[in-house]
Phi, psi and omega in degrees: 000142182289148176274357180253137176289164175298141178229091186243125174284125185299338181274351179268160174296138182289117181284351182252011189290341180264359182280127182293142174281155182227139166246116178257134184229151168227103188301148175256105181275175183301322182292319179292319179300318178295322178295317178294319180299323178291343177266355193294344179250011174292155172277101183283357173274353175266094186300318185293319183288322179286326174299317183293321179300322179287325176293316177301330178280359181087014178274155178270113177280135180253015177080209184269081178058059180249357184279165186299327180252027180064023179278156177253354173196165173229134175281160175299334180289338181118003182282153174255135181249129184235178170119135174281304183237030179201177176248127178224126184220101170295149179227355179204146176227142176238127188192175166229165180246151180199136183305330181253011183265189180290325176241116188268341177212164183283073185300306187302318183293347181267348185279149182302130180092346180259150173220148180253140173247111183269136187048059185289157176296148177306135180091000180299316181295314179298325180296329177294321177295316181298318183298321180284322173303319179298323176301309182290326178299321180294336182265315192250353185088178181303151177302147176287333180221139177226101192232132171244119182279156176296152177299130181271141184305324186275350181229140176267050181226151175221106193253146178254133180241120172257118195232135174245138174264129182227097184060229180273018179234165166233143177251127181231147169241122185196163172268164175195182178282143183270116182295332185288338176260018183060040178060032178260341176237185182243155167230161172251139189218160165250135180221141171237126181213156184293143169201115182308148181307320184265009180266137177285160170297151171296160177302156185305324184288342182262355181298321181300330178275325179294310174262091187289000000 
């Protein structure tokens, strides 16, 4: 991946307009969804307890950020798990590749368990989100919150958050900006993070920052 962000003058012809879009996915099956749902009330600030839960689930722990991509665990299906005091697991990415762009080659599509869909039909990325929401709905029931925030002036995105409250945590399935592309593309993720039982959700406009 390039270390330089895209630098395109809006008055210039877009040099990337002919590059095909890609959706790379690593499916979340019923067994993995059940394992994550079972971890949704863990104290993710307790590194030893969360690490042991992942080991007990048959995931490969990489310790305290010792993996090649700074992950702390890998699922048998091929997902990378991140987070200091939370659980964060991307399962789809949407991007294009270009020799001079933020992503120079189809990195995600080459990883075990991942597959790329080149020039995907419209709605493919959103369909990945819906499929994972369906997995958790089958286990936990419908989301406690289904929120779409207004388009923010600084971002050309409008994201939908399906959220379950689990004890002192929340579990969310949502899209967000992908850090590996320097926030130029999107990924779809599952995240578990603390929120006290009696605390309200942040306002919709703050959800992109709350669920990083």
